[in-house]
N, C-alpha and C positions, 0 to 999 in steps of 0.2 A: 504494500500500500504506500503511495507517495505521501509527502508531507501535507499536501493540500487536503487529501482525503482524511488523513489522520486528524488534522485540525478541525475539519468539518464535522467528523463523527464525534470528536471530543467536545466540540462546542454544543452539539445537540445533547450530548450526555450531561453536560453541566446544566443546561436549561432544564432538562428533565429532573435532575437532582433538586434544583431550586423550586421546581413545581411541587414535588411530593414531600420535601423535607418537613414542612409544617404538618402534613398528614401523618408522617411517620412518628413525629414526636407527640402528636395528640392521641393516636390510637395505641394506648398503653395498657398494661395489665399489672396487677399487684405483685410486688416482690415477695411479700409475706404478710399475711393478715391474721387477725384474731377476731373472734366473735365480739369481744369487747377490747377496745384499745387500751384501757387503763388497768386491766386485770385479766388473769387467766387461771385455768384449773391448776390447783396445787397452791395457790396463793391464799393468804388470810383475807377475809373480806374487809372492806373499808367501813368505818363507822357510819351509821345512818341515824340521824335524829330529825324527824319531821313532824309536822302536824297532820292529823288525819282530816277527813272531809268534814268532821264535826268540830275541828279546832283543838282537839286534844293532842298533847305532845307524846310521841311514841319514839322510844330509843331501842335500837337493835341490840345494844350491849346488854340489855336485860335478858336476852335469850341466847346470844351466841356463846358457844362452848358448853351449853346446858341442854339444848334441844336441837333436833334437825330443823333447819330453816330454809324456806324457799322465798326468793325475791323475784318478782316479775315486774319489769318496766313495761308500761302499756300506755295507750292513747285512745281517745275517742275517734271512731271512724265516721267521718262526715259524708263520704261518698258511698252510698249504699250499693253502688254497682260492683263494689269489690268485697271479697270475703273479709269479715271482721275477725282477723286472727286474734286480736287482743281480747275481745269479748269471749270468743271460743275458748281461749286458754283460761280466763277467769272462771268460767263455768266448769271446765275440766278440773282445775285445781280445787275448786270448792268441793267436788265429789270426794277427793282424797282427804281434804280437811275433815269432812264429816266422818270418814272412816277411821282416821288415824290420829286426830288431834287429842282425844281423850286417852287413847291406848298407848301412843308413843310420844306424845308431846309435840307433834309436828306443828310448826308455826309457819304461816304463809302471810306475806305482806305484798300487797299490790302497790307499786310506786307509780302514781299517775303522773304522766308527762304533759304539762299544760300546752296549749296551742301557742302561747306567747311566753317568751322567757322574761318579759318585763312586767306584765300585768295579767292577773287572773280574775276575770269578771265573776261576780257572784252567780250569774246565770250559767256559767260554765261549771261551777261547783255544784249547782243545783242539778244540772244535767247528769253529772257523775253520780250524785246521790240517788237520783231516780233510776239510773242504769243498774246500780248495784242492788237497789231495793227490788226492782222488778225481777231481776235474775237471781235474787236470794243469795247474794254473795255475803258471807258472814265474816270473812277475815278482814283485817284493817286495810283501808285504802288510804295511803299517805300521799300528800300533794307536794310535789317537788317544785315549789315556787322558785323561779330563777334558774331552773334546770341545774342546780348545784350538784346533786347526786348523780344525775344523768351524765354530767361532764366528768365527775370524779371517776366514775366507773368506765367512762369512754364508750358509752352505748352507741352503736351504729345502726341498729335495727330495732323496730318495735313490732310486736313484743320481743323482749329478751329475758331469758330465765337464768337464774343463778341458784344452784342448790348447794347448801353449806352443811357439813356434817357436825356431829357433836364435838369433834376435835377442833372445831373452828377453822376448817379447811374447805375451800371451794372444790367441790367434787365434780360439778357438771355445769357447763354453760351452753346455752343454745339460743341462736337468734331466730326469730319468727316462730310460727307454730302450725306448720302444714299438717294435714291429716296423716301423712306418712310417718310423722314423728311421734305419734301418740303412743305406739307400743314401746318405743325407746324411752319416752317420758315415764311410762308406767314402770318399766323395769328399773329406771334410775331412782324413782321415788321409793320403790320397794326396798332397794338397797339402802337408800338414805335412812329409812325408818327402821331398818334391821329386820325386815320381813322377807321370807323366801317366796317369790312369785311362782304361780303355777307354771308360767312359761319357763322359768329357770329350772324348776323341778324336771320338766320334760326334757330340758337340755342335758341333764345328766345321762339320759339315754340317747338323745339325738344331738350330737355335736357337729354333724356335718350336713351339707346339702341344703336345699331351699327350706326356709322356715326355721332353721336352727338359729340359736342365739348368735353364733359366729356369723352367719349370713346376714342377720339383721344388723349386727354391728358394722359389718362391711358396707351395707347399703347406706346406713346412717353416715358412715365416714365418707362415702362417695358423695353424698349430698353436700357435706361440709367442704369437700375438695372442690366441687363444682362452683361453690360460692367463693372460692379463693381463701377459705379459712383453714390454713394448713395445720395449725396447732390443734384446732378442734377436730380435724380429720385424723391426726396421728394417734391421739389417745384411744378412741374406740377401735381403731384399726389394729393397734397392738393387742388389745383384748381379743379381737376376732382371730388373729393369728395364733395367740396362745391357746384359745379353745380349739382351733382347727389349723394346725401347721401345714395342712395339705390343701389350702385354699389358694389356687393359682392367681385368681383375680385380686385377692387381698395382697399377695406378694407384689403383683404388678403395680397396684396402687401405692404400696409402701415405697416401691422403687421411684415412682413419680414424686412422692413427697420428699424423699431423700435427695433426689436430683434437684428439686427446687431449692433445697437448702444448700446445694453445692457439695454434698457428700457423695463423691463419685464412686468410691470403693464399695460402700454399703449399698448404694443404689444399684450398682452392677450386680452385686450378690443377690439382691431381691429379684431383679429381672431374670437372672440365670435360674433362680429357684422356680420362678413362675413357668419358665420354659421347661425345666426338668419335670414339673408336675403336669404340664399340658403342652405337648409338642406342637399342638395346633393353635396355640395362643398367639394370634397375629399381633395384637398390640404390644405384647412383651417382646417379641422379636424386633418389631420396629423401634420401640423405645430403647431397647438395649443397643441396637445398631446406631441410633441417633446419638446416644450418649457416648459411644465409642468414637463416632465420627467427630463429635465436638471436642474429643480429647486426643485427636490425631492418630487413633488406632484404626487406620483405614482398611487394612486387610480383614480383620475380624468384623469390622463394621459392614463391609460389603457383603460378607457371607450372610450375616443376619438380615440385612435389608433385602437381599435376593430371596432369602427364605420367606420373608413376609410377603413378597410379591408372588412367590410360588403358591403360598397358602391362600392369598386373596389377590387376584389379578387386577382388582380395582383400587389397589393401594397407590393412589396418585402420589401421595406424600413420599412414599418409599422411592418411587421413580425419580422424583425431584431431588431427593437427598443423594441418590446414587449418581445422578447427573452432576451435582455439585462435587461429589467425591471424586468422580472420574476426571472432572476438569482440574481439580486440585492436584491430582496425581499424574496429570499429563496425558490421559487417555481420551483424546479429543473425539475420536469416532464413537466411542462408547458413551461419552457425555452427551453428544448430539442425539444419539439414539434414545437415551433415557429421557432427555428433555422432550424430544418429539413425542414419545409415548405418553409422558406426563401431561403435556399440553392438550393432546388429543382427548385423554380421559377427563381432564379438568373441564373442557368445553362441553362434554357430554354429561357432566355431573348435574344432578338435580340441584336447583338453586337453593333449596332448603338445606342441603348438605354442605354448602360452601360457607365456611366460617371465616371470621376475620383473620385468624391465624393462617388458614390455608391461602388466603389472598396474599398475606405477607410472604409466605413461602414461594408463591408463584412469582412475586415481584423479584425476590432474590434470585430465583432461577432464570428469569428473563434478563436480569443484569448479567448473569454469568453467560447466558447464551449470546447476548450482544457482544460480550468480550470475545467469545470464540469466533463469531462471524467476523468481527473487526480484525482479529489476528490473521484470518484467512483472506482478508481483503474484500470481504463481502459487505460493503457499506450499507447497501439497501436492506439486507437481512438484519444487520446490526441495528439500524434505526427502526425497523419494523418491530423488533423485539422490545425496544425502548418505548415505542408507542403503545404496545400492548400492556406493558408494565404501567404506563401512565393511566391508561383506561381503568385498570384494576385499582390503582391508587386513588383515583378520583371517586371510586365507588366505596371507599373505606369509610366507616363511621368514626366519629370522634368520641372515644370512650372517656377521656378525662381522668384516666387512672394513673397510677404511678409506676414507673419502672419500664424501661424499654424491653421490647420483645427479644428474647434470647432463643437459641436453637432448641433448648429443652422445653420451651413453651409450646413447641409444636407436637409434643408427645401426646399420646391418646390413652384414655382410660378404659374404653370399651370397644 
């Protein structure tokens, strides 16, 4: 390629970079998240002293270290078009207060989060009073005026639940209250009050397979992982693997969590274990291959990625990573072949299956493909690749999250 063509292609490339850089820095994902920013499982709880809806002062210190305690941060739902998770949880917890307050000393406190952090109108308090009266909620409802406790605990979702044992240790934190979480809530409450649940008794006989406690803990952990709550995912996942060490999907998920934390060695061991337990586990093969690629172990990475493609011919992401791998190792023909296969499959993919992460991966691959074409003197093909990348970049959403996308963010959990 002569200098004129080099400068022409380079100029177009710079223009493209200027075009998509704001998008790349806006479409971000969490580096590491907790259900609560200010506290996590294993910590002692922070002191809470608030007035209830009737103006009486209530202090948590009178109960902590003596009784099992549950705190639930909640709010009024104004838009009736959405599920009222807060009210659903208040009603759910009331049932357990009725069962275990007298028997075990279980105390539950609802911490109401006002609509405004500066002023709470009496009409709002009246609405809260009417809500708890109509739904027969008997445990104290405390009003967090100024959102002081809300901020101290670092609440990021409403409702959010905190369970504290008699040793004054936070045992369980959960953001939101979907229907799928109710069984886990039940088991956690039973453990908190020192009762053996029927589900847990059954698990002494059934420790593996669908419906087992191990499987329920895995699915709960998966929900937390999907929300970006790594710490909340890790704790139940460890319990799941302890109950059933032969759960390949649990090991794959643990590998993902460890990779997010930057623990390459332990992450590799988890992916290897998942593959050992299930030779047809496509995500584990792909994730392990991607992890090795990211750490420069190209030979082992290529074998795992090729295996994932053999198991699932629609693994577009694996073809893309293989293309990047072959480009980096100087195998231009193989790189072009893999990119070609990947782009063909990407264009045929159902729009609902195209994630923001896969779009970023496509952009990276198109960059690499443009370089390959430019090196061969094919300016037209190089610019076409950049134009395709620009089209994909313009379709990206702005997530407003923190932390740039890294290669391990392209790993898959199912």
